[in-house]
BALOBA-1460 file (C-alpha; in Angstrom, 3 decimals):
// residues 276
<rec num="1" residu="m" x="133.383" y="56.390" z="174.982"/>
<rec num="2" residu="r" x="132.142" y="54.208" z="171.632"/>
<rec num="3" residu="p" x="132.544" y="55.967" z="168.526"/>
<rec num="4" residu="g" x="128.390" y="55.364" z="168.280"/>
<rec num="5" residu="t" x="128.250" y="56.550" z="171.864"/>
<rec num="6" residu="r" x="130.008" y="59.613" z="170.872"/>
<rec num="7" residu="f" x="127.831" y="60.645" z="168.011"/>
<rec num="8" residu="r" x="124.428" y="60.434" z="169.692"/>
<rec num="9" residu="t" x="126.318" y="62.494" z="172.223"/>
<rec num="10" residu="s" x="126.772" y="65.197" z="169.914"/>
<rec num="11" residu="l" x="123.754" y="65.306" z="168.282"/>
<rec num="12" residu="i" x="121.757" y="65.554" z="171.357"/>
<rec num="13" residu="v" x="123.727" y="68.389" z="172.413"/>
<rec num="14" residu="t" x="123.141" y="69.931" z="168.497"/>
<rec num="15" residu="a" x="119.289" y="69.852" z="168.853"/>
<rec num="16" residu="t" x="119.080" y="71.043" z="172.547"/>
<rec num="17" residu="l" x="120.937" y="74.385" z="171.600"/>
<rec num="18" residu="l" x="118.519" y="74.526" z="168.271"/>
<rec num="19" residu="l" x="115.675" y="74.122" z="170.634"/>
<rec num="20" residu="v" x="117.380" y="76.998" z="172.769"/>
<rec num="21" residu="i" x="118.533" y="79.406" z="170.102"/>
<rec num="22" residu="s" x="114.313" y="79.117" z="168.446"/>
<rec num="23" residu="l" x="112.766" y="79.636" z="172.362"/>
<rec num="24" residu="l" x="115.097" y="82.739" z="172.692"/>
<rec num="25" residu="s" x="114.284" y="84.136" z="169.687"/>
<rec num="26" residu="l" x="110.906" y="83.591" z="169.866"/>
<rec num="27" residu="g" x="111.149" y="85.477" z="173.096"/>
<rec num="28" residu="l" x="113.270" y="87.931" z="172.100"/>
<rec num="29" residu="k" x="110.723" y="89.149" z="169.094"/>
<rec num="30" residu="r" x="107.743" y="89.493" z="171.937"/>
<rec num="31" residu="s" x="110.113" y="91.963" z="173.083"/>
<rec num="32" residu="p" x="108.909" y="95.752" z="173.012"/>
<rec num="33" residu="v" x="112.801" y="96.541" z="172.205"/>
<rec num="34" residu="l" x="113.226" y="94.460" z="169.491"/>
<rec num="35" residu="k" x="110.019" y="95.952" z="168.006"/>
<rec num="36" residu="k" x="111.353" y="99.214" z="168.253"/>
<rec num="37" residu="v" x="114.755" y="98.491" z="166.606"/>
<rec num="38" residu="e" x="112.647" y="96.347" z="163.799"/>
<rec num="39" residu="g" x="110.490" y="99.956" z="163.190"/>
<rec num="40" residu="v" x="113.645" y="101.822" z="163.246"/>
<rec num="41" residu="m" x="114.894" y="99.456" z="159.991"/>
<rec num="42" residu="i" x="111.836" y="99.280" z="158.538"/>
<rec num="43" residu="s" x="111.678" y="103.094" z="158.475"/>
<rec num="44" residu="l" x="115.344" y="103.237" z="156.957"/>
<rec num="45" residu="t" x="115.004" y="100.597" z="154.807"/>
<rec num="46" residu="a" x="111.652" y="100.700" z="153.419"/>
<rec num="47" residu="p" x="111.850" y="104.211" z="151.380"/>
<rec num="48" residu="g" x="114.685" y="101.895" z="149.459"/>
<rec num="49" residu="l" x="112.751" y="99.013" z="148.801"/>
<rec num="50" residu="q" x="109.691" y="100.578" z="147.590"/>
<rec num="51" residu="g" x="112.130" y="102.970" z="145.404"/>
<rec num="52" residu="l" x="113.532" y="99.154" z="144.412"/>
<rec num="53" residu="y" x="110.351" y="98.001" z="143.661"/>
<rec num="54" residu="y" x="109.691" y="101.235" z="141.428"/>
<rec num="55" residu="v" x="112.548" y="100.405" z="139.313"/>
<rec num="56" residu="g" x="111.809" y="96.466" z="138.733"/>
<rec num="57" residu="r" x="108.753" y="97.325" z="137.891"/>
<rec num="58" residu="t" x="110.030" y="100.014" z="135.349"/>
<rec num="59" residu="l" x="112.341" y="97.623" z="134.092"/>
<rec num="60" residu="r" x="110.210" y="95.121" z="133.352"/>
<rec num="61" residu="g" x="107.307" y="97.278" z="131.701"/>
<rec num="62" residu="a" x="110.318" y="98.451" z="129.343"/>
<rec num="63" residu="w" x="111.191" y="94.867" z="129.157"/>
<rec num="64" residu="d" x="107.596" y="94.068" z="128.031"/>
<rec num="65" residu="g" x="107.602" y="96.886" z="125.675"/>
<rec num="66" residu="y" x="110.415" y="95.974" z="123.870"/>
<rec num="67" residu="f" x="108.906" y="92.796" z="122.829"/>
<rec num="68" residu="y" x="105.960" y="94.297" z="122.672"/>
<rec num="69" residu="l" x="107.444" y="96.820" z="119.818"/>
<rec num="70" residu="v" x="109.376" y="93.554" z="118.738"/>
<rec num="71" residu="r" x="106.611" y="92.142" z="117.705"/>
<rec num="72" residu="v" x="104.759" y="95.335" z="116.641"/>
<rec num="73" residu="q" x="107.408" y="95.758" z="113.929"/>
<rec num="74" residu="r" x="106.589" y="92.190" z="113.248"/>
<rec num="75" residu="e" x="103.280" y="92.689" z="112.379"/>
<rec num="76" residu="n" x="103.669" y="95.948" z="110.279"/>
<rec num="77" residu="a" x="106.356" y="94.611" z="108.444"/>
<rec num="78" residu="a" x="104.236" y="91.559" z="107.554"/>
<rec num="79" residu="l" x="101.337" y="94.081" z="106.854"/>
<rec num="80" residu="r" x="103.254" y="96.399" z="104.378"/>
<rec num="81" residu="s" x="104.263" y="93.023" z="102.977"/>
<rec num="82" residu="r" x="100.706" y="92.391" z="102.306"/>
<rec num="83" residu="l" x="99.862" y="95.535" z="101.187"/>
<rec num="84" residu="g" x="102.785" y="95.376" z="98.412"/>
<rec num="85" residu="e" x="101.289" y="92.632" z="97.338"/>
<rec num="86" residu="y" x="97.931" y="94.197" z="96.834"/>
<rec num="87" residu="e" x="98.920" y="97.220" z="95.491"/>
<rec num="88" residu="q" x="100.669" y="95.013" z="92.561"/>
<rec num="89" residu="k" x="97.862" y="92.906" z="91.659"/>
<rec num="90" residu="e" x="95.679" y="96.159" z="91.882"/>
<rec num="91" residu="v" x="98.070" y="97.310" z="89.360"/>
<rec num="92" residu="q" x="98.179" y="94.652" z="87.184"/>
<rec num="93" residu="y" x="94.472" y="94.756" z="87.429"/>
<rec num="94" residu="q" x="94.464" y="97.928" z="86.156"/>
<rec num="95" residu="e" x="97.069" y="96.925" z="83.472"/>
<rec num="96" residu="a" x="95.076" y="94.131" z="82.112"/>
<rec num="97" residu="l" x="91.548" y="96.378" z="82.291"/>
<rec num="98" residu="h" x="93.788" y="98.796" z="80.152"/>
<rec num="99" residu="t" x="94.785" y="96.381" z="78.014"/>
<rec num="100" residu="l" x="91.636" y="94.744" z="77.758"/>
<rec num="101" residu="t" x="89.875" y="98.238" z="76.762"/>
<rec num="102" residu="r" x="92.715" y="98.960" z="74.091"/>
<rec num="103" residu="l" x="91.815" y="95.431" z="72.254"/>
<rec num="104" residu="e" x="87.892" y="96.105" z="72.024"/>
<rec num="105" residu="a" x="88.443" y="99.688" z="70.371"/>
<rec num="106" residu="l" x="91.241" y="97.924" z="68.331"/>
<rec num="107" residu="l" x="88.709" y="95.048" z="67.462"/>
<rec num="108" residu="d" x="86.105" y="97.776" z="66.881"/>
<rec num="109" residu="l" x="88.418" y="99.388" z="64.444"/>
<rec num="110" residu="k" x="88.962" y="96.340" z="62.211"/>
<rec num="111" residu="k" x="85.393" y="95.927" z="61.782"/>
<rec num="112" residu="q" x="85.173" y="100.154" z="60.871"/>
<rec num="113" residu="a" x="88.055" y="99.298" z="58.287"/>
<rec num="114" residu="a" x="86.007" y="96.536" z="56.806"/>
<rec num="115" residu="l" x="88.761" y="95.144" z="55.191"/>
<rec num="116" residu="p" x="91.330" y="92.423" z="55.728"/>
<rec num="117" residu="v" x="93.546" y="93.286" z="58.635"/>
<rec num="118" residu="t" x="96.062" y="91.607" z="61.358"/>
<rec num="119" residu="g" x="97.155" y="93.145" z="64.645"/>
<rec num="120" residu="a" x="100.170" y="93.772" z="65.644"/>
<rec num="121" residu="r" x="102.506" y="95.206" z="68.657"/>
<rec num="122" residu="v" x="104.727" y="98.338" z="68.388"/>
<rec num="123" residu="i" x="107.680" y="96.845" z="70.076"/>
<rec num="124" residu="a" x="110.146" y="99.415" z="69.445"/>
<rec num="125" residu="y" x="110.577" y="103.400" z="68.337"/>
<rec num="126" residu="d" x="113.046" y="104.838" z="66.175"/>
<rec num="127" residu="p" x="114.306" y="107.786" z="68.324"/>
<rec num="128" residu="s" x="115.309" y="110.379" z="65.568"/>
<rec num="129" residu="l" x="113.444" y="113.110" z="65.169"/>
<rec num="130" residu="w" x="114.004" y="113.182" z="61.508"/>
<rec num="131" residu="s" x="113.145" y="109.547" z="60.746"/>
<rec num="132" residu="r" x="110.421" y="108.783" z="62.892"/>
<rec num="133" residu="c" x="109.484" y="105.095" z="62.360"/>
<rec num="134" residu="a" x="108.142" y="101.619" z="64.327"/>
<rec num="135" residu="l" x="109.078" y="98.627" z="64.815"/>
<rec num="136" residu="l" x="106.122" y="95.750" z="64.543"/>
<rec num="137" residu="d" x="105.980" y="92.133" z="65.476"/>
<rec num="138" residu="q" x="104.555" y="91.449" z="62.322"/>
<rec num="139" residu="g" x="106.525" y="90.380" z="59.225"/>
<rec num="140" residu="q" x="106.816" y="88.251" z="56.380"/>
<rec num="141" residu="d" x="105.273" y="85.418" z="57.471"/>
<rec num="142" residu="n" x="102.605" y="86.751" z="59.101"/>
<rec num="143" residu="g" x="101.629" y="88.633" z="55.053"/>
<rec num="144" residu="v" x="103.291" y="91.991" z="55.731"/>
<rec num="145" residu="k" x="104.454" y="93.619" z="52.860"/>
<rec num="146" residu="r" x="105.643" y="97.035" z="52.095"/>
<rec num="147" residu="g" x="103.116" y="99.467" z="51.172"/>
<rec num="148" residu="l" x="100.391" y="98.482" z="53.724"/>
<rec num="149" residu="p" x="98.533" y="100.973" z="55.561"/>
<rec num="150" residu="v" x="98.965" y="100.955" z="59.675"/>
<rec num="151" residu="l" x="95.667" y="101.983" z="61.666"/>
<rec num="152" residu="a" x="95.410" y="102.959" z="65.472"/>
<rec num="153" residu="v" x="92.657" y="103.512" z="67.099"/>
<rec num="154" residu="g" x="91.584" y="106.774" z="66.547"/>
<rec num="155" residu="g" x="93.865" y="107.410" z="63.078"/>
<rec num="156" residu="i" x="96.342" y="106.625" z="61.108"/>
<rec num="157" residu="m" x="100.170" y="105.822" z="61.851"/>
<rec num="158" residu="g" x="101.831" y="105.250" z="58.408"/>
<rec num="159" residu="r" x="102.512" y="102.744" z="56.297"/>
<rec num="160" residu="i" x="104.969" y="99.861" z="56.262"/>
<rec num="161" residu="v" x="108.810" y="100.536" z="54.473"/>
<rec num="162" residu="e" x="110.574" y="97.251" z="55.276"/>
<rec num="163" residu="t" x="109.559" y="94.140" z="55.699"/>
<rec num="164" residu="y" x="111.342" y="91.041" z="57.301"/>
<rec num="165" residu="p" x="110.177" y="87.572" z="58.273"/>
<rec num="166" residu="r" x="108.836" y="88.235" z="61.919"/>
<rec num="167" residu="y" x="108.717" y="92.201" z="61.953"/>
<rec num="168" residu="s" x="108.230" y="94.931" z="60.116"/>
<rec num="169" residu="k" x="108.964" y="98.944" z="59.680"/>
<rec num="170" residu="v" x="106.567" y="101.863" z="59.816"/>
<rec num="171" residu="m" x="107.178" y="105.004" z="58.624"/>
<rec num="172" residu="l" x="105.099" y="107.748" z="60.995"/>
<rec num="173" residu="i" x="102.752" y="110.099" z="59.338"/>
<rec num="174" residu="v" x="104.686" y="112.297" z="60.891"/>
<rec num="175" residu="d" x="107.623" y="111.557" z="59.060"/>
<rec num="176" residu="r" x="109.572" y="114.184" z="56.277"/>
<rec num="177" residu="n" x="109.523" y="111.240" z="53.765"/>
<rec num="178" residu="s" x="105.797" y="110.780" z="54.304"/>
<rec num="179" residu="g" x="103.426" y="112.313" z="52.066"/>
<rec num="180" residu="a" x="99.512" y="111.146" z="51.532"/>
<rec num="181" residu="d" x="96.467" y="112.800" z="49.684"/>
<rec num="182" residu="a" x="94.037" y="114.113" z="52.273"/>
<rec num="183" residu="m" x="90.872" y="116.710" z="51.998"/>
<rec num="184" residu="v" x="89.375" y="118.777" z="55.316"/>
<rec num="185" residu="q" x="86.153" y="116.983" z="56.723"/>
<rec num="186" residu="r" x="84.017" y="119.897" z="56.523"/>
<rec num="187" residu="t" x="84.416" y="121.566" z="53.636"/>
<rec num="188" residu="r" x="86.305" y="118.545" z="51.194"/>
<rec num="189" residu="v" x="89.112" y="120.783" z="50.576"/>
<rec num="190" residu="r" x="91.962" y="119.003" z="49.511"/>
<rec num="191" residu="g" x="96.254" y="119.115" z="50.066"/>
<rec num="192" residu="v" x="98.995" y="116.715" z="50.770"/>
<rec num="193" residu="l" x="99.589" y="116.165" z="54.298"/>
<rec num="194" residu="q" x="103.429" y="116.542" z="54.720"/>
<rec num="195" residu="g" x="105.169" y="114.919" z="57.632"/>
<rec num="196" residu="k" x="107.809" y="117.646" z="59.615"/>
<rec num="197" residu="g" x="109.358" y="116.004" z="62.171"/>
<rec num="198" residu="g" x="108.731" y="115.493" z="65.824"/>
<rec num="199" residu="n" x="104.484" y="115.181" z="65.905"/>
<rec num="200" residu="r" x="103.457" y="117.469" z="63.276"/>
<rec num="201" residu="c" x="102.320" y="117.366" z="59.908"/>
<rec num="202" residu="s" x="101.318" y="119.954" z="57.443"/>
<rec num="203" residu="l" x="98.354" y="119.948" z="54.928"/>
<rec num="204" residu="d" x="100.215" y="121.204" z="51.391"/>
<rec num="205" residu="y" x="98.915" y="123.132" z="48.557"/>
<rec num="206" residu="v" x="95.377" y="124.761" z="49.846"/>
<rec num="207" residu="p" x="94.901" y="127.895" z="48.131"/>
<rec num="208" residu="k" x="94.198" y="130.523" z="50.679"/>
<rec num="209" residu="s" x="91.206" y="131.285" z="49.388"/>
<rec num="210" residu="a" x="89.878" y="127.855" z="50.536"/>
<rec num="211" residu="d" x="88.615" y="127.832" z="53.478"/>
<rec num="212" residu="v" x="89.879" y="126.012" z="56.623"/>
<rec num="213" residu="q" x="89.494" y="126.451" z="60.380"/>
<rec num="214" residu="v" x="91.462" y="125.733" z="63.594"/>
<rec num="215" residu="g" x="89.474" y="122.294" z="64.842"/>
<rec num="216" residu="d" x="88.830" y="120.727" z="61.432"/>
<rec num="217" residu="l" x="89.515" y="117.330" z="60.979"/>
<rec num="218" residu="v" x="91.873" y="115.807" z="57.902"/>
<rec num="219" residu="l" x="90.617" y="112.720" z="56.376"/>
<rec num="220" residu="a" x="92.174" y="110.386" z="53.818"/>
<rec num="221" residu="s" x="91.133" y="111.556" z="50.440"/>
<rec num="222" residu="g" x="91.641" y="107.694" z="48.992"/>
<rec num="223" residu="l" x="93.483" y="108.764" z="46.465"/>
<rec num="224" residu="g" x="96.766" y="107.712" z="45.690"/>
<rec num="225" residu="g" x="95.979" y="103.966" z="47.296"/>
<rec num="226" residu="i" x="97.550" y="104.355" z="50.484"/>
<rec num="227" residu="y" x="95.514" y="105.028" z="53.606"/>
<rec num="228" residu="p" x="91.732" y="104.260" z="53.705"/>
<rec num="229" residu="k" x="89.400" y="106.733" z="52.669"/>
<rec num="230" residu="g" x="88.038" y="108.940" z="55.424"/>
<rec num="231" residu="m" x="90.366" y="107.612" z="58.058"/>
<rec num="232" residu="v" x="91.389" y="110.162" z="60.272"/>
<rec num="233" residu="f" x="94.981" y="111.622" z="60.027"/>
<rec num="234" residu="g" x="94.455" y="114.350" z="62.522"/>
<rec num="235" residu="k" x="93.205" y="118.147" z="63.300"/>
<rec num="236" residu="v" x="94.305" y="121.516" z="61.812"/>
<rec num="237" residu="n" x="95.986" y="123.361" z="65.188"/>
<rec num="238" residu="e" x="96.933" y="126.604" z="62.648"/>
<rec num="239" residu="a" x="95.632" y="128.070" z="59.466"/>
<rec num="240" residu="n" x="97.829" y="131.025" z="58.583"/>
<rec num="241" residu="k" x="97.068" y="133.114" z="55.640"/>
<rec num="242" residu="k" x="99.256" y="135.953" z="56.107"/>
<rec num="243" residu="t" x="102.040" y="133.792" z="54.005"/>
<rec num="244" residu="q" x="103.409" y="134.803" z="50.965"/>
<rec num="245" residu="g" x="102.840" y="132.936" z="47.943"/>
<rec num="246" residu="v" x="99.278" y="131.335" z="47.049"/>
<rec num="247" residu="f" x="98.599" y="128.808" z="49.172"/>
<rec num="248" residu="q" x="98.175" y="128.797" z="53.113"/>
<rec num="249" residu="d" x="100.251" y="127.444" z="56.130"/>
<rec num="250" residu="i" x="98.859" y="124.686" z="57.802"/>
<rec num="251" residu="e" x="99.586" y="123.012" z="60.634"/>
<rec num="252" residu="v" x="97.931" y="119.506" z="61.729"/>
<rec num="253" residu="t" x="98.714" y="117.385" z="65.070"/>
<rec num="254" residu="p" x="97.746" y="113.834" z="64.111"/>
<rec num="255" residu="a" x="94.819" y="112.269" z="66.268"/>
<rec num="256" residu="v" x="96.892" y="109.790" z="67.567"/>
<rec num="257" residu="d" x="99.734" y="110.145" z="69.694"/>
<rec num="258" residu="l" x="102.449" y="108.271" z="67.737"/>
<rec num="259" residu="a" x="104.886" y="107.827" z="70.326"/>
<rec num="260" residu="s" x="102.419" y="105.819" z="72.570"/>
<rec num="261" residu="l" x="101.537" y="103.449" z="70.554"/>
<rec num="262" residu="e" x="101.017" y="99.451" z="71.352"/>
<rec num="263" residu="e" x="98.816" y="97.730" z="69.225"/>
<rec num="264" residu="v" x="97.836" y="98.469" z="65.626"/>
<rec num="265" residu="v" x="96.353" y="97.076" z="62.992"/>
<rec num="266" residu="v" x="98.211" y="96.375" z="59.245"/>
<rec num="267" residu="v" x="95.611" y="96.624" z="56.536"/>
<rec num="268" residu="k" x="96.274" y="93.675" z="54.163"/>
<rec num="269" residu="v" x="95.460" y="95.848" z="50.896"/>
<rec num="270" residu="v" x="97.824" y="98.180" z="48.820"/>
<rec num="271" residu="n" x="95.146" y="100.261" z="46.315"/>
<rec num="272" residu="l" x="93.017" y="101.562" z="48.333"/>
<rec num="273" residu="a" x="91.977" y="103.693" z="45.299"/>
<rec num="274" residu="l" x="88.495" y="102.575" z="45.030"/>
<rec num="275" residu="t" x="87.465" y="101.759" z="48.816"/>
<rec num="276" residu="p" x="84.210" y="103.669" z="49.329"/>
């Protein structure tokens, strides 16, 4: 037999067998016996298939939830970043607002002084409790000289004791070497305001017969040519007449927080004795 004839014969036999098997299969599917077997198989395998279905659905939900949480975490991180930016902008805005408020008050102080002044920033403090000084960012190049008074919003800061080309040193009124003629505003009683270190001053040489009460304002008298007359040194927080000697023991708290000043003005006049 030729090879071509042999191949065609095999193909015909194979096709015939497949047709017969298909017909038999269709016939068996219709048989009651096979239906019973099929029912038993379904009963046995259905719970397992159902469990596999729920497990698959649970795993799919967990997988989807994982990606959802990852997305939520990324969104939260982005929102936290934006919130941090907004908070920083708010801090900058509040700082700018406080600076504007201080500068406006400083401008009012310049008007009140009615004297030639120059603005300055406090750039450092002497940490010593005995020598209380501060460093300003204005010096000889800006016309600052030794002996000039320095004012802050609300009261007197001190006077210039050292000058450099671009900087100057201020001795605060609480320095133990600081002293100036002062008076009580309410009764015009005069004394010498003396620094006591820390954040304290005393009003010395005030007779026990003088009327001085807690809460009285202590002003610069203008005598001595150091500070402008009428500018505030501070407020009396203690007046004790039960002491030895003829003078009262009077403690004065500065009108401004000398340890937290940022902007001040330097009065460019040395002799202020005749200032009204």
